[in-house]
Each structure stands twice: as C-alpha cells, then as structure tokens.
C-alpha positions in Angstrom: 18.7 21.1 36.6 16.0 20.6 40.1 16.6 20.6 43.5 19.6 22.9 43.9 21.3 23.0 47.5 23.7 25.7 48.7 26.2 23.5 50.8 29.0 24.2 53.0 32.2 23.0 52.8 36.2 22.6 53.5 38.1 25.9 53.4 34.7 28.1 54.8 33.4 28.0 51.4 29.7 27.8 50.1 29.0 26.0 46.9 25.6 25.4 45.2 24.9 21.8 43.7 22.1 19.6 42.8 21.6 16.4 45.0 20.3 14.3 43.0 23.5 15.1 40.1 28.1 15.4 40.4 28.4 16.1 44.0 31.0 17.2 46.2 33.6 14.3 47.2 36.4 12.8 48.3 38.4 12.4 45.0 37.6 16.0 44.6 39.1 17.6 47.7 42.3 15.1 47.9 43.2 16.3 44.1 43.4 19.9 44.9 45.5 18.7 48.2 47.6 17.1 45.9 48.7 19.9 43.6 51.9 22.2 44.0 51.3 25.7 45.3 52.3 28.0 42.4 51.4 31.4 43.2 52.6 33.0 40.3 51.1 30.6 37.7 47.8 29.9 35.6 46.5 27.0 35.5 43.2 25.2 34.1 40.7 22.9 35.1 39.4 20.0 32.7 35.9 19.2 33.6 35.4 20.9 36.2 31.6 20.6 37.1 29.9 22.5 40.1 33.6 24.2 40.2 35.0 22.6 43.6 38.4 22.3 42.3 39.2 25.4 41.2 37.5 26.8 44.1 39.3 25.3 46.8 42.9 26.0 45.0 41.6 29.7 44.6 40.5 30.1 47.8 44.4 28.7 49.2 46.3 31.2 46.4 47.5 28.3 44.8 47.4 29.7 41.3 47.3 33.7 40.8 44.5 32.8 37.6 42.5 29.0 37.2 40.1 28.7 34.0 37.5 26.4 34.7 36.6 24.7 31.5 32.9 22.9 32.0 31.0 21.2 28.4 27.8 20.8 30.4 26.0 24.2 30.1 23.6 23.4 33.8 26.9 23.0 35.5 29.2 26.0 34.1 26.0 28.3 35.3 26.5 26.6 38.7 30.3 27.4 38.1 29.5 31.1 37.4 26.9 31.1 40.6 29.7 29.6 43.0 32.5 32.1 41.9 30.3 34.6 42.8 28.9 33.1 46.0 32.3 32.9 47.6 34.0 36.3 46.1 36.3 34.6 43.6 35.4 36.6 40.3 39.6 37.5 40.3 40.5 34.4 40.3 38.6 32.2 38.7 37.0 32.6 35.1 34.5 30.3 34.1 34.4 28.9 30.0 31.2 26.5 28.5 34.0 24.8 26.2 34.7 21.1 25.4 38.5 20.8 26.9 38.7 18.4 23.8 38.8 20.9 21.2 41.3 23.6 23.8 44.0 25.0 22.7 46.6 27.6 24.0 45.6 29.9 21.6 42.0 29.7 23.5 43.2 31.4 26.4 46.1 33.8 25.1 48.7 31.9 25.6 49.9 28.5 26.7 49.2 27.8 31.0 51.4 25.9 33.4 49.0 23.6 35.3 46.4 21.8 34.4 44.5 20.1 36.4 41.3 17.4 36.3 39.0 15.1 38.1 37.9 13.4 34.8 35.0 10.4 33.7 36.6 7.4 35.0 33.9 4.9 33.0 34.3 3.6 29.4 31.3 4.3 27.7 30.4 0.6 27.5 31.6 -0.1 30.8 28.4 -0.7 33.4 25.4 0.9 33.5 24.1 3.9 31.7 23.0 6.8 34.3 19.3 7.6 34.2 20.6 11.3 34.6 22.3 12.0 31.5 24.5 15.0 33.9 26.0 12.1 35.7 26.4 9.6 32.3 28.8 12.5 31.2 30.5 13.3 34.4 31.1 9.6 34.8 31.6 8.3 31.3 33.9 8.7 28.5 30.6 10.4 26.7 32.3 13.6 25.2 36.0 12.6 25.3 38.1 9.8 27.1 41.7 10.0 28.9 43.5 10.4 25.6 41.6 13.4 24.8 42.2 15.0 28.2 46.1 14.3 28.1 46.3 15.2 24.5 44.4 18.8 24.7 46.1 19.5 28.6 49.6 18.6 26.5 48.7 21.6 23.7 47.0 24.0 26.2 50.7 23.3 28.6 53.8 25.2 28.5 57.0 23.0 28.2 57.7 22.1 31.6 54.5 22.5 32.7 52.7 20.5 35.0 49.3 17.8 35.0 47.5 16.5 37.9 45.0 13.7 37.6 42.8 11.5 40.1 41.9 8.7 38.5 40.5 5.4 39.4 43.9 2.4 40.1 41.9 -0.2 37.6 42.3 2.3 34.8 46.0 3.7 35.5 46.9 1.5 32.6 44.7 3.6 30.1 46.4 6.8 32.3 49.7 6.2 32.0 49.9 5.1 28.2 48.1 8.7 28.3 49.8 10.9 29.3 52.9 9.3 27.6 51.6 9.7 24.1 50.8 13.1 25.8 54.6 14.2 26.6 53.0 13.7 30.3 55.5 12.3 31.5 54.4 10.3 35.4 56.9 12.3 38.4 54.8 11.4 41.2 51.7 8.6 42.0 49.9 8.0 45.1 48.0 5.5 46.3 44.9 5.7 48.3 43.2 3.4 50.1 40.0 3.6 52.6 41.7 1.5 55.0 45.2 -0.4 55.6 43.3 -3.9 54.3 41.9 -3.0 51.0 43.4 -2.6 47.6 43.4 1.0 46.5 40.7 3.1 45.4 42.1 5.9 44.1 45.6 6.8 42.5 46.9 10.6 42.1 49.1 11.4 39.4 51.7 14.8 38.8 52.9 14.7 35.4 55.7 17.5 34.3 55.3 18.2 30.5 58.8 17.0 27.9 59.7 15.6 31.2 62.3 12.9 31.2 61.8 9.5 32.5 61.5 8.9 36.6 58.3 8.1 38.5 58.4 8.7 42.4 55.4 6.4 43.8 55.2 8.0 47.7 53.8 5.8 50.5 50.1 5.1 50.1 47.7 7.2 51.9 46.0 5.2 53.9 41.8 7.2 54.9 40.4 5.2 57.6 42.2 4.2 60.8 40.6 0.5 61.7 37.3 2.2 64.4 36.5 4.9 61.9 38.2 7.7 62.2 40.6 9.5 60.2 44.2 8.7 60.1 47.1 11.3 60.4 47.5 11.8 57.2 44.0 12.3 56.2 43.5 14.7 59.4 47.0 16.8 58.5 45.2 16.8 54.3 42.0 18.2 55.8 43.2 20.8 58.4 46.3 21.9 55.8 45.1 21.8 52.3 48.1 19.8 51.4 49.9 16.6 51.9 52.2 16.5 54.6 56.1 15.9 53.5 56.2 12.2 53.1 54.2 12.9 50.0 56.6 15.5 48.6 
C-alpha cells in the first residue's frame, strides 16, 4: 500500500493508515465506546482493518487479550505495525485470515466477546470502488453479515457477547443474521448526526444463547444545531464509553 501516514487519534494512540484507503472514522470509535469493559475476557475483532478498534480497546484495557483478524494482507501488515508502534504486543495478536472460516479451535478455545465493523453494502449495491481495498472493506465481497454472524457464533462461548456497528437500512438483515446464529439482540442504539435527521448508524449488543428481550436506548445525537458536540458525544470522547443512560 502506498502513501502510508502516521496519524495521532483518540486515547493518545498513533496509527499507520493509507490516506487513500480505509481510514479511522466515527463508527469505529463509537463501537469501541459501546463495548462493555470485561478485563478478564478474550475478545476477537472481525475484519480489523488497520486494527483501530482493537488498539482503542487494548489501550483502555477493556479485555485481557484481543485477536485482531483481517483478510487483506496489506491491512494485516498495518495492524502489526500499529500494535508495535503503540506498545500493545502483550494484549493484541494479529491474524491474517478469513473470519468467515474461523472456529473456536483457531484460538485454542471459545472467546467471550466478538466485535465487528463489517462491510455494510451488498455486492450489487452502489458503484464498485476502484480502490480494491476499500471495495472489500465496504462491500460483502468476501463475506456477508450472515457469514460474519455465523462465524461469531462458532467462536463465542455460550453467554458470550457480540457487538456490531451497522447501517440502519440493513438492520433487518443484521437482526435476521444474528437470530439465525443464536446471537440474541439485547441492546440497540440509533445514532443521528443531528436531532432532525434520520439515523446514520445503529449499534447493537447481542448475547449468544440468551432469551428474547431487547432494550432500545435513547438515540445518540452527535451534533447540536450550531455544529458543536452534544453533551452525550463529549462524554463518549472524554471517557471512551457511553454514559449510564445507554447501559
């Protein structure tokens, strides 16, 4: 990959990323902040990209160990560099693999948490990106949400947690995929850029093998009318987690 830049992001981290490729965004940070802190657990990051969510979670010691799994070898190389750059080799293990083929045996045992910022778009949805890396990251070229959820269920312990950030227009597919994989949705939060706009993202927490009962929290509104951050978004950026109203 060409044009690699080193960028300072939240939590005093520095990451290598390709300025013309997949870069760090709000969806990744919100997913990291949405995940519960479980300091004794092992987590798995599906479709890790540059590894930014794993890096954020490890820097806050949310999990004892994180497996960052990425199919594209160029991104896998960036993950390895980012882990070393931030001194997190004791907490993150990078894997160059197809998450859709993973089983618990790959990690030696089932894990307690899986989180993912998966491709949002169907293969036939929208124009294909001339940047192949972006195309794979954004479209279900190498695995659908059904594949991701099925694999997550295979590697998770009974009672383990699944976290996902997704597009609201594909929410029906996400819910169907989770239910078919015994990942029962337990909490959901819609994210709006401003109060008067439709949601742009949805965050979901599911639990493997749980009974049906879904808490839809109040929506997260990111910006006030004057373009400043809302109190809720300021809290998330200041603390790396959502406030009590979302728990």
